[in-house]
Each structure stands twice: as C-alpha cells, then as structure tokens.
N, C-alpha and C positions, 0 to 999 in steps of 0.2 A: 496252146502248148499241151502236148500229151505227156503224161507221166509214165515212163517206161521203167522196167526193171533194169538195173545197172549190173553189168558183168565185165570184169576187168576194165573198169572205167569207161566202158562203151555201152550203148544200148543193147539189150538182149534181143537182137534181131538175127536170126540164123537160118540156114538152109539145111533141111534134113528130110526125112520121110514122116508122114503122118503115122503115129504109132498106135492110134486108137480110133475106134468108131467106124462109120460107114466108108470113110476114105482111107482106111488102113493101107499103108504102103505107098501112097501117092507122094511124090516129091513135093515139098511145100516150103514156103518161107514163113517162119513163125515170128510174130511180133508180140513179145511178152510185155504186157502192161503191168505196172505196179498197182497196188491198192486192192483191197477186197472187203466186202461187207460181211463175210462169214469168217469162221475160225475153226476149220475142220482139224480134228486132233491128229489125223494121219496125213495132212496136207504135205505134198512134196515140193511146194513152192512157198513155204512159210516165210521166206525172205521178202515176200510182197505184202505182208500184213502183220507179222508177229513182232511188233515194235517194242522197244524198251518202254516200260511203264504200263503195258497192258497186262491183263490178268489171265489171259487165255492159256490153258494147258496144252501141251503138245507131246506126242510120243517121244520126240527127241529130247525132252527134258531129262530123260534117264541117261543120255549119252554124256560121257565125261567132257567137260569144257563147253557144252552147248549153252548158249545164252540167247536172249532175244536180240533182235537186230536194231542197229542204230539207223533210223529212217533215212537220214541224209546220205548215208553211205550206200544205200541200195535203191535210190530213186533218181532218175535222170529225166529232166523235162526237155523235150525237143520240139522245134517247130515242124510243121507238116512237110516242108520241102526237104528237110534232112531225113525224116523218116522215109519218105517216098524214094529218095536217092538210095538209101540203104536197101530198100526192098528191090528196086529196079536193078541193082548191081548183080542180083542172083539170076536174072533172066528166067524166072519160074512163075507160072500163072496162078498157082494155088496159094492163097494167102490165108494163114490161120491167125486170127486175132485172139490172143489168149491172156492168161493172167496168173494169179489174182483173178479178179472179176472185171473184165473189160467194160461191161456196161455201167459200172460206177462212173465212167467218164463218157457216157453216151452223148452228151451235148457237144463235147469237143471232137468226138469221133465222126460225126456226120460230115463236117467239112473235109476231114482227112479222107474218108471213103469217097466223097464226091470228087476230090482231086485225083485220087488213085484211078477211079473209073474213067475220068477224063483223059488221063495219061494213056490208059490202055483198057478199053472196054472188055477185053478178054480176061481180065483178072476175075478169078472166082474167090469170093471172100467168105470164109467160114468164121463163125464166132464160137468159142468155147465159153459157155456160160453156166452159172449155177441155177438159172431159171427164176431168180427172185426179182429181177428188174427187166421190164419189157422195154424194148427199143421204141422210140417215138417213130411216127410214120416217115419223117424225113430221113432217119437213119435206116429204117427197114427197107426202103426202096433200093439201097445200095448193098444190102446184105443178100448173099445167095444161100446161106446155110446156117442153121443154129444147131450146135451139138449141146444139148441141154442135159447137164449132169445134176439132176435133182439130188440133194443130199438126204440120206437116210439117218436114222438115229445112231448108226455106227460112227457117224462123224462127230458125235458129242456136241452138235450145235442144237440150240433150243428150237423146238418145232416152229414156233411163231417167227423165228428168224429165217429158217430154211424153206418154209412152205408159205408162199405168198400167192393166194388163190387167183388174184387178178392177173398176175404175171404168168402163172402156169396156164391159165385159161388162154391167154394170148398165144403162147407157144404151142399148146395143144391144137389150136385152130389153124396155125400156120403150116402150109405145105412145105415150108423150108426146114421144119424141125424134125429132129430125131432125139430120142431120150436115152441117155447112157447112165446106167445106175452102177455105182461102185458097190460091189457085194463083198462082205467080209465073212458072213456065215449064212447057212442055209435058211435060218429063221428070218433073214432080211426079205425073203420072198413075200411074206405077208404084207409088209409095207408097200412093196412094189405093186402087188395086185390091188391094194386099196387105192393107190394113186391112179392106177390104170382105170379103175372103175369110176372114181370121182371125176376125173378130167376127160374121160372118153378117149384115152390113148389107145390106138390100135396096136395089136401085138407086133406087127411088122415094123413099127417105129421104135420098138424097145430093144435096147442092147444091154447085155449084162457083162460087166467087166470085173475081174477079180481085183481085190484090194491088195497092194503089195508094191514095194520098191526094190525087191530082189527077185530074180528068176525063181528061186526056190519057194518063195512065198506064193508066187503066181501058180506054180506047178501044184502046190498043195491044194489049191482050190479048183483047178481047171476041170477035173473030171466030173465032180458033182455039179458044178456050174453048167457044164455042157449038157448034163442030163436034165437040168431044170429048163434050159433053153429048148431042148427037144420036146419036153412035156408041154410047154406053153407056146411053142412057135415063136419064141424070142430069138434074137440074134446074139451070138457070142462075139465079144471083141476082146482081143488080147491087149497087152501093153508091149507092143513090139519093140519100142525103143529101149525098154528096160532089159529085154532079152539080148538086144544087140549091143547096147552101149553101157548098160548098168544105170545106176541112179546118178546121172551127171547132168550138168547144165550146158546149154548151148550146143546140143547135138541132136 
C-alpha cells in the first residue's frame, strides 16, 4: 500500500502541466505521495509532513489560524491497482511521482512502477526528489528521470539531513538526473557551486528556480537569477503553475 496525500477525501492524483524543470509545460499526471524526511521552512506541501506534535518551524506559522496537520486527515493508503486506475483515467503518458519525498516509500514503489510499465511501456516516469535517498536497482530500472532538488541552507534544514553524499553521488552519476536548486537570494550561488564541484555535476544539468509561492515573489528574483544562469551556463526554470494557477493544490 502506497501512502498518498489526501485531497477532498481522495488521493491527490491529478492531470496538469509540469510547472518546473526540464519538462516545463509538458502535460503530466501528478501522483503526490505523503511523508517526507526533511522539513523545509518554505515548503509548499507541508501537509505531507508537518504533523501535530513535531517541532519544525514553517513560514506559515505567522499566518492567522495556521496549525500543524493531523496526520490521519492528510494521508490515504491505496493499493496499486487503484492508483494505476486513477493514473490511466487521464490518458497521459508523462507521470510525475512527487511528494513529500517519494523515495521514503521506495520499497513499495518498485512493484507499483513495474505494474505501471507492464500496463503501458510508453509511460515516462519522473521522480521529484530531494536527493537524500537513492533508489535501489529494482526501482531505478523503471524510472526514466530524476528531478533532484537538493536543499540549500535557505531551507533551514540541518546540513547533515539535507546533504547525503552517497545518495547525491548516485544521482550525479545517473544519466537520468538533473539538479534543480531553489534559490532565495544571490548568496545561495556559493553553495550551488560548492555542490557542483564536490559531486562533479555538469553545468548543463543544473537548473535554478526562484523560491516563492506567489507570482510577485518569483518576479522579484527572476532577473538576477537569469543573469546568474547566463554567467554560469545553468538553466533557468520558472514555477509556471504558480503563475497560472496560484498556490493551489490539485492543479
């Protein structure tokens, strides 16, 4: 059984366009899993991990009425056949497994992906991952792409929690990987360059994305971030879904 995020008492599986990364704009089916091993202070899917009783701070703490989430209200466990039926209903070949951190459930994901590929070998399966957990070989064979969003200090996550050398080395070696860094301020570049050097990540595999859950926040960062991309031959990625839909779930 896979633990998915729950939206309107249903699994958060929806048809939209990919809003970030190398596949920006491609129609995709998103399968949002619950649970995460990190605790980013600006996370826009905090309902997948910021449970009652935990001590992690979040930017939303300042919002009137914001409280941590009751886990049983936001997690839905489903068998593989129901997940696959939900995916197949959209008749779309690009599948994005996201979270939370989906590779927390890597053991259970291998049979799901195997069954998906058996149903339709044409499915292209992307993982959105924070890069702290490497997939085992049985899962890797069914994955087509890793969008690795390594967290920087702007996430307020402890270095030892967000940088796992063995996992990052796996993703850096994999031809399936690209690296998407959430950038909040220009000084974040120092960390990105250090990680690039340590793990031998080529410039063409690095994408920089402005941090923000409103179009105005993205716009405030886009010009200087584009200039950095031009200077270092990195790719710029927008958050297209924020500009089109705003900070909403299931779109």
